[in-house]
C-alpha positions as CSV (number, residue, x, y, z in Angstrom):
1,M,0.0,0.1,-0.2
2,G,2.6,2.5,1.0
3,A,5.1,1.3,-2.1
4,Y,2.3,2.5,-4.0
5,F,0.9,5.6,-3.3
6,L,4.8,6.5,-3.4
7,S,4.4,5.2,-7.0
8,V,1.2,7.8,-7.1
9,I,3.0,10.7,-5.7
10,V,6.4,10.2,-8.9
11,L,3.3,9.3,-11.4
12,L,2.3,13.1,-10.4
13,C,6.0,14.6,-9.9
14,N,7.0,12.7,-13.3
15,A,3.8,14.3,-16.0
16,A,4.8,18.0,-13.7
17,T,8.6,18.0,-14.3
18,I,7.5,17.4,-18.4
19,V,5.1,19.7,-18.7
20,G,7.1,22.4,-16.8
21,V,10.3,21.4,-19.4
22,F,7.8,21.3,-22.4
23,I,6.8,24.8,-21.1
24,Y,10.2,26.2,-20.3
25,L,11.4,24.8,-23.7
26,L,8.5,26.7,-25.6
27,S,10.1,30.1,-23.5
28,I,13.4,29.0,-24.6
29,L,11.4,29.5,-28.3
30,G,10.2,32.6,-27.8
31,I,6.1,31.3,-27.2
32,T,6.0,33.2,-23.6
33,S,2.5,32.3,-22.2
34,Q,1.9,33.3,-19.0
35,L,1.2,30.0,-17.3
36,W,4.9,30.1,-17.4
37,K,5.6,33.4,-16.4
38,D,3.0,32.2,-13.3
39,V,4.8,28.5,-12.8
40,K,7.9,30.2,-12.7
41,K,7.2,32.9,-10.5
42,L,5.6,30.5,-8.2
43,I,9.1,28.0,-8.5
44,E,11.4,30.7,-7.6
45,R,9.2,31.7,-4.8
46,Y,8.4,28.4,-3.1
47,A,11.7,26.3,-4.5
48,L,13.8,25.9,-1.2
49,Q,10.2,24.6,0.1
50,I,10.0,22.8,-2.5
51,L,13.3,21.1,-2.9
52,L,13.0,20.1,0.9
53,L,9.7,18.3,0.8
54,I,11.2,16.3,-2.2
55,S,14.2,15.0,-0.7
56,T,12.6,14.5,3.1
57,S,10.4,12.6,0.8
58,A,13.0,10.6,-1.0
59,T,14.8,10.6,2.4
60,F,11.8,9.2,4.4
61,G,10.5,6.5,1.3
62,S,14.0,5.0,1.1
63,L,14.4,4.7,4.6
64,Y,10.1,3.1,4.6
65,F,11.4,0.5,1.9
66,S,13.9,-0.7,4.1
67,E,12.9,0.0,7.7
68,I,9.4,-1.4,7.5
69,L,8.5,-3.4,4.4
70,G,12.1,-5.1,4.9
71,F,13.7,-4.3,1.0
72,T,17.5,-4.9,1.6
73,P,19.5,-1.5,0.0
74,C,22.1,-3.0,-3.0
75,K,25.2,-0.6,-3.1
76,L,23.6,1.5,-6.0
77,C,21.0,2.6,-3.2
78,W,23.7,3.0,-0.3
79,F,25.4,5.9,-3.4
80,Q,22.0,7.2,-3.5
81,R,21.0,7.3,-0.4
82,I,24.6,8.8,0.3
83,F,23.7,12.3,-2.0
84,M,20.3,12.3,-1.2
85,Y,20.5,12.2,2.9
86,P,22.1,15.4,3.6
87,M,19.8,17.6,1.3
88,P,17.1,17.9,3.6
89,V,19.3,19.0,6.4
90,L,21.2,21.9,3.4
91,F,17.1,22.8,2.6
92,L,16.2,23.3,6.0
93,T,19.7,25.1,7.1
94,S,19.1,27.0,3.7
95,L,15.5,27.9,4.8
96,Y,16.2,29.2,8.5
97,K,19.7,31.2,7.3
98,K,17.6,33.0,4.0
99,T,20.5,31.8,1.7
100,K,20.9,30.9,-1.8
101,D,23.6,29.3,-2.1
102,I,22.3,25.6,-1.9
103,F,21.3,25.3,-5.1
104,F,25.0,25.1,-6.2
105,Y,25.8,22.7,-3.9
106,A,22.3,20.2,-4.8
107,L,23.0,20.6,-8.1
108,A,26.3,19.0,-7.8
109,M,24.9,16.4,-5.6
110,S,22.0,16.0,-7.9
111,V,23.8,15.5,-10.6
112,L,26.0,12.1,-9.2
113,G,22.3,11.2,-8.5
114,V,20.7,11.3,-11.3
115,F,23.9,9.1,-12.9
116,I,23.7,6.8,-10.3
117,A,20.2,6.2,-10.1
118,G,19.9,6.4,-14.0
119,Y,22.3,3.2,-13.8
120,H,20.7,1.6,-11.6
121,Y,17.6,1.4,-13.7
122,L,19.6,1.0,-16.4
123,L,20.6,-2.7,-15.1
124,Q,16.9,-2.9,-14.1
125,L,16.0,-3.2,-17.6
126,N,18.9,-5.3,-18.3
127,V,20.1,-2.5,-20.3
128,T,23.3,-1.8,-19.2
129,P,25.6,-4.5,-17.6
130,S,26.3,-4.7,-13.9
131,L,29.8,-3.7,-13.5
132,F,29.8,-4.0,-9.4
133,C,26.8,-5.3,-7.7
134,E,27.9,-8.6,-7.4
135,G,30.2,-10.0,-6.0
136,P,31.6,-10.4,-2.6
137,G,29.4,-8.5,0.4
138,S,26.7,-7.6,-2.1
139,Q,23.5,-8.9,-0.2
140,V,21.2,-8.0,-2.9
141,S,21.6,-7.4,-6.5
142,C,21.1,-4.5,-8.0
143,G,19.3,-5.8,-10.6
144,E,16.8,-7.2,-8.2
145,I,12.9,-5.1,-8.7
146,Y,10.9,-5.3,-5.3
147,F,7.8,-4.0,-7.3
148,K,6.6,-2.1,-10.3
149,Y,4.2,0.1,-10.5
150,F,2.6,1.7,-13.3
151,G,5.3,-0.7,-16.2
152,Y,7.8,1.5,-14.8
153,I,8.4,2.9,-11.2
154,T,10.9,0.8,-9.5
155,I,12.8,2.2,-6.3
156,P,15.6,3.5,-8.2
157,W,12.9,5.6,-10.7
158,M,11.9,7.3,-7.9
159,S,15.5,7.9,-7.0
160,L,15.8,9.0,-10.4
161,S,13.1,11.2,-10.1
162,A,13.7,13.0,-7.3
163,F,17.5,13.3,-8.1
164,L,16.5,14.9,-11.7
165,T,13.6,17.2,-10.2
166,I,16.4,18.5,-7.5
167,F,18.8,19.0,-10.4
168,L,15.9,20.9,-12.9
169,M,14.7,22.9,-10.0
170,S,18.4,23.7,-8.7
171,L,19.2,24.7,-12.6
172,L,16.7,27.6,-13.1
173,M,17.5,29.0,-9.3
174,I,20.8,28.8,-10.4
175,R,20.6,30.8,-13.6
176,N,17.9,33.4,-11.3
177,V,20.9,34.2,-8.8
178,K,23.1,35.0,-11.4
179,K,21.1,37.7,-13.0
């Protein structure tokens, strides 16, 4: 039940990200709409709160899967956790101190997270060979799929979605900081 609920949230976030990227690309082409301006203003105003919510949900979601549902994290899951777990603390600190430099750090951490989660998802699809997931010390295969909802949402996809959203929003905010 909990995994399905989180999958629905990821599905909605995926749809919102796709729409947001599409509207942004239209604005680059000069097809600017009032909708994009309103959405952009809203994102800029609440970026830290949105990113805090996303990173906290990803952190507690991964703990829910391992500590409550009993899914053993693989090596790649641990690497993804290394880059996700500090983010809620960093976003909360940035909110408290009212600073915007967090977006540079979040961008760097999310890029690494996107690559790891993307590789992990490709492993589950059997698209790429496993380079370091098997062998001594491995309790579970990185290719193991605990669940799959809507035909594509697995735990690595959830992680990839969170990292990609953090990356895109941080990139947008960095562009605004530089202006």
